[in-house]
C-alpha positions as CSV (number, residue, x, y, z in Angstrom):
1,M,-55.4,-4.7,21.0
2,Q,-57.2,-6.9,18.6
3,L,-61.1,-6.9,18.8
4,F,-61.0,-10.7,18.6
5,F,-58.9,-11.0,21.7
6,K,-60.8,-8.2,23.7
7,S,-64.0,-10.0,22.8
8,R,-62.8,-13.3,23.9
9,F,-61.5,-12.2,27.0
10,Q,-65.0,-10.5,27.8
11,L,-66.8,-13.8,27.1
12,L,-64.3,-15.5,29.8
13,Q,-64.5,-12.9,32.1
14,K,-68.4,-13.6,32.3
15,T,-68.1,-17.4,31.9
16,S,-65.0,-18.5,33.6
17,P,-63.0,-15.9,35.7
18,K,-60.3,-18.4,36.1
19,S,-59.9,-18.9,32.5
20,A,-60.0,-15.3,31.7
21,T,-57.3,-14.6,34.4
22,K,-55.1,-17.3,32.4
23,F,-56.0,-15.7,29.0
24,A,-55.0,-12.3,30.3
25,L,-51.6,-13.4,31.3
26,K,-51.1,-14.9,27.9
27,L,-52.0,-11.5,26.3
28,W,-49.9,-9.8,28.7
29,S,-47.0,-11.7,27.8
30,T,-47.5,-11.6,24.1
31,V,-45.3,-9.1,22.1
32,P,-47.3,-6.8,19.8
33,K,-45.1,-6.3,16.3
34,Y,-43.2,-3.6,15.3
35,K,-42.7,-2.3,11.8
36,L,-39.2,-0.3,11.2
37,S,-39.3,3.1,9.6
38,F,-37.0,3.5,6.7
39,Q,-34.7,5.6,9.0
40,E,-34.8,2.9,11.7
41,K,-33.8,0.3,9.5
42,S,-30.9,2.2,7.8
43,L,-29.4,3.0,11.3
44,I,-29.5,-0.5,12.8
45,E,-28.0,-1.8,9.6
46,S,-24.7,0.4,10.3
47,A,-24.4,-1.5,13.5
48,G,-22.4,-4.7,14.2
49,R,-24.7,-7.7,15.2
50,K,-24.5,-10.6,17.1
51,R,-27.0,-13.3,17.9
52,I,-26.4,-14.3,21.6
53,P,-27.5,-17.5,23.3
54,F,-29.9,-16.9,26.3
55,Q,-30.8,-20.3,28.3
56,E,-33.1,-18.2,30.7
57,S,-36.4,-18.3,28.6
58,K,-39.8,-19.3,29.9
59,Y,-41.4,-19.3,26.7
60,R,-38.9,-21.3,24.0
61,P,-36.7,-24.3,24.5
62,S,-33.1,-22.8,25.5
63,Q,-31.5,-24.3,22.5
64,N,-33.4,-22.3,20.1
65,T,-33.1,-19.0,22.2
66,Y,-31.1,-15.9,21.6
67,Y,-31.2,-12.2,21.6
68,T,-30.0,-9.9,19.2
69,L,-27.1,-7.6,20.2
70,Y,-26.1,-4.5,18.3
71,S,-22.9,-2.2,18.8
72,W,-21.2,1.0,17.4
73,G,-18.0,2.7,18.0
74,K,-15.7,2.1,20.9
75,G,-15.2,3.5,24.3
76,P,-16.9,3.4,27.6
77,A,-20.0,1.4,26.8
78,V,-23.5,2.8,26.8
79,L,-26.5,0.6,26.9
80,L,-29.8,1.4,25.1
81,V,-32.9,-0.5,26.5
82,H,-36.1,-0.1,24.3
83,D,-39.7,-0.1,25.2
84,W,-42.2,-3.3,25.3
85,G,-43.3,-3.9,21.8
86,G,-40.2,-1.8,20.5
87,C,-37.0,-2.9,19.6
88,G,-33.3,-1.8,19.5
89,A,-34.0,0.2,16.2
90,Q,-36.1,2.5,17.9
91,M,-33.1,3.9,20.0
92,A,-30.4,3.9,17.3
93,S,-31.0,7.7,16.5
94,M,-28.7,8.0,19.6
95,A,-26.1,5.9,18.4
96,H,-24.1,8.0,16.1
97,P,-24.2,11.3,18.2
98,L,-22.7,9.3,21.3
99,V,-20.3,7.6,19.3
100,K,-19.1,10.8,18.1
101,A,-18.9,11.9,21.9
102,G,-16.7,8.8,22.6
103,F,-18.8,6.0,23.6
104,Q,-19.5,2.7,22.5
105,V,-23.2,2.4,22.0
106,I,-24.7,-1.1,22.6
107,T,-28.3,-2.0,22.1
108,F,-30.5,-5.3,21.9
109,D,-33.4,-6.8,20.6
110,S,-35.2,-8.5,23.9
111,L,-36.7,-11.9,23.3
112,A,-39.8,-11.9,21.0
113,H,-38.7,-8.1,20.0
114,G,-37.5,-7.3,16.6
115,D,-34.8,-9.9,15.1
116,S,-35.0,-12.0,18.5
117,P,-37.4,-15.2,18.2
118,G,-40.3,-15.8,19.9
119,K,-43.7,-14.3,20.6
120,Q,-44.0,-14.1,24.4
121,T,-41.4,-12.8,27.1
122,D,-41.6,-11.0,29.9
123,L,-40.1,-8.0,32.4
124,L,-37.7,-10.3,34.0
125,E,-36.5,-11.8,30.8
126,T,-35.3,-8.3,29.8
127,V,-33.5,-7.9,33.1
128,G,-31.7,-11.3,32.7
129,I,-30.7,-10.1,29.1
130,I,-29.2,-6.7,30.6
131,K,-27.3,-8.7,33.1
132,D,-25.9,-11.1,30.7
133,I,-24.7,-8.0,28.5
134,E,-23.2,-6.4,31.5
135,I,-20.8,-9.3,32.1
136,K,-19.8,-9.2,28.5
137,F,-19.1,-5.6,28.6
138,N,-17.6,-5.6,32.5
139,G,-20.4,-3.0,33.3
140,F,-21.3,-0.2,31.6
141,H,-20.7,3.8,31.8
142,A,-24.5,4.6,31.6
143,I,-27.9,3.3,30.7
144,V,-30.5,5.1,28.6
145,A,-33.9,3.4,28.9
146,H,-37.1,4.0,27.5
147,S,-40.6,3.5,29.2
148,Y,-41.3,-0.3,30.2
149,G,-37.4,-0.6,29.4
150,A,-36.7,1.8,32.1
151,L,-38.3,-0.2,34.9
152,A,-36.3,-3.3,33.4
153,A,-33.2,-1.4,33.4
154,G,-34.1,0.0,37.3
155,I,-34.5,-3.8,38.4
156,A,-31.0,-4.5,36.7
157,L,-29.5,-1.8,38.7
158,Q,-30.9,-2.7,41.7
159,D,-30.0,-6.1,41.3
160,G,-26.1,-5.1,41.0
161,V,-25.5,-4.2,37.4
162,K,-22.8,-1.5,37.2
163,A,-23.7,1.7,35.4
164,N,-22.4,5.0,36.7
165,K,-25.3,6.9,34.9
166,F,-28.9,6.2,34.5
167,V,-31.4,8.1,31.8
168,V,-35.0,7.4,32.2
169,C,-37.1,8.4,28.9
170,S,-40.9,8.8,28.8
171,A,-41.4,5.8,31.7
172,A,-44.3,5.4,34.2
173,T,-43.4,4.9,37.8
174,A,-44.4,1.2,38.1
175,L,-45.4,-2.1,36.4
176,D,-48.8,-1.3,38.2
177,F,-49.6,1.6,35.9
178,Y,-49.1,-0.7,33.0
179,L,-51.1,-3.3,34.2
180,R,-54.0,-1.1,35.1
181,K,-53.8,0.4,31.2
182,F,-53.5,-3.1,30.0
183,S,-56.7,-4.0,32.2
184,K,-58.6,-1.0,31.0
185,K,-58.0,-1.8,27.4
186,L,-59.8,-5.4,28.1
187,N,-62.7,-3.7,29.8
188,A,-61.8,-5.8,32.9
189,S,-64.0,-5.5,35.8
190,R,-62.5,-4.0,39.3
191,E,-62.4,-7.6,40.5
192,M,-60.9,-8.9,37.4
193,R,-58.3,-6.2,37.6
194,G,-57.1,-7.3,40.8
195,R,-56.8,-10.9,39.4
196,I,-54.7,-9.8,36.7
197,I,-52.2,-8.0,38.5
198,L,-52.1,-10.8,41.2
199,N,-51.6,-13.4,38.2
200,V,-49.0,-11.3,36.7
201,T,-46.7,-10.6,39.7
202,N,-47.0,-14.0,41.1
203,H,-45.8,-15.3,37.7
204,L,-42.9,-12.8,37.9
205,R,-42.4,-14.1,41.5
206,M,-42.2,-10.3,42.7
207,N,-44.3,-8.2,45.1
208,I,-45.8,-5.5,43.1
209,E,-44.6,-2.6,45.4
210,K,-41.0,-3.6,44.2
211,L,-41.6,-3.5,40.6
212,S,-41.5,0.2,40.9
213,L,-39.0,2.9,40.0
214,V,-40.0,5.0,43.0
215,H,-39.1,1.9,45.2
216,I,-35.8,1.7,43.2
217,A,-35.1,5.4,43.6
218,A,-34.8,4.8,47.3
219,R,-32.4,2.2,47.1
220,L,-30.0,3.2,43.9
221,K,-29.0,6.7,45.7
222,R,-27.6,8.0,42.5
223,P,-28.4,10.9,40.4
224,V,-30.6,10.5,37.4
225,L,-31.4,12.2,34.4
226,I,-35.6,11.8,33.8
227,L,-36.9,13.0,30.3
228,H,-40.4,13.1,29.2
229,D,-42.6,15.0,26.7
230,Q,-45.8,17.1,28.0
231,N,-47.6,15.8,24.8
232,D,-46.8,12.1,25.6
233,E,-49.8,10.1,24.4
234,V,-48.8,7.1,25.9
235,I,-47.6,8.0,29.4
236,D,-48.6,11.1,30.9
237,H,-45.6,13.5,32.0
238,Q,-47.2,13.8,35.6
239,E,-45.4,10.2,36.0
240,A,-42.0,11.9,35.2
241,L,-43.0,14.8,37.9
242,A,-44.0,12.1,40.5
243,L,-40.6,10.0,39.9
244,S,-38.6,13.1,40.3
245,K,-40.0,14.2,43.5
246,C,-38.8,10.9,44.9
247,W,-35.7,10.3,43.4
248,P,-33.0,12.3,45.0
249,G,-30.4,14.0,42.9
250,S,-32.9,13.7,39.8
251,D,-32.5,16.1,36.9
252,L,-35.8,16.4,35.1
253,V,-36.3,17.8,31.5
254,L,-39.5,18.2,30.1
255,T,-40.1,18.4,26.2
256,S,-42.9,19.4,24.3
257,G,-44.7,18.3,21.0
258,L,-42.3,15.3,20.6
259,G,-44.7,12.5,21.9
260,H,-43.9,9.2,23.3
261,F,-41.3,7.7,20.6
262,G,-40.5,11.2,18.9
263,I,-38.4,12.1,22.0
264,L,-36.1,9.3,21.2
265,K,-35.1,10.9,17.8
266,D,-35.1,14.7,18.8
267,S,-31.6,15.9,18.2
268,K,-31.8,18.4,21.3
269,T,-33.1,15.7,23.7
270,I,-29.9,13.2,22.4
271,Q,-27.8,16.1,23.1
272,K,-29.0,16.6,26.6
273,I,-28.5,12.7,27.1
274,Q,-24.7,13.2,25.6
275,Q,-23.9,16.2,27.8
276,Y,-25.5,14.6,31.0
277,I,-23.7,11.0,30.6
278,S,-20.3,12.9,29.5
279,V,-20.3,15.0,32.7
280,P,-17.5,13.1,35.3
281,E,-19.6,11.3,38.0
282,K,-18.4,13.2,41.0
283,V,-19.3,16.6,39.3
284,L,-23.2,14.9,39.3
285,V,-23.0,13.5,42.6
286,E,-21.8,17.0,44.2
287,S,-24.4,19.0,42.4
288,A,-27.1,17.0,43.6
289,V,-26.3,17.1,47.4
């Protein structure tokens, strides 16, 4: 987070808590820019690309709003969902191995991410995009989601999006984790942290307890593959351990030395994902019982 914004928040926190809360929501909704690596650029350029109109943005005029959709191959559809501040290209290392395994691979740049326009968005707009893509593809064989994107995917599944398999990579258990980390970066006081959390959840019009993979786990009642690196520098792997304990039928795989983003490009991890989503659903359900 830029020092200027942090300093401005600190001043507002002391002089006008109401203005500080409003400013924090703006910062929370503003997406950091991500620079593609050469490999990511090469992989995403190998995909088919479409700009899909999207009418549900709170932050841009609907006539100017779209998200960018990428696809590779043919077969049962596998959706890859990127992290906050990331883009579809971050997930693209999985594309060709999954295509070789017989799947059609789909990813997207959420609003204000990657090639999609805008500067601000929120969790539920990403949920809306997942729902929109699901309609176009008549459901998914699997969803593979990274970090913040896993929470968006979980909410979409809870809301009725169809997917036989769910893979969660490097995710925290709840939105509360991300909000507390954000508040800590701002050096927000304890009282202000409470204000920020309340303001964000009011903006989303959802109870904070429901914005949680733990809450979702109890309602989805399906097996899930949870992947997390023990050296994750963004989200501690204890989050994965906690999620695994409360998700019936979960399969937990801990890696080492890959970090928060390296896990998405690791060939052994991608192979585990491919093997998991290739197993017939009946076998997974029976093994979870």
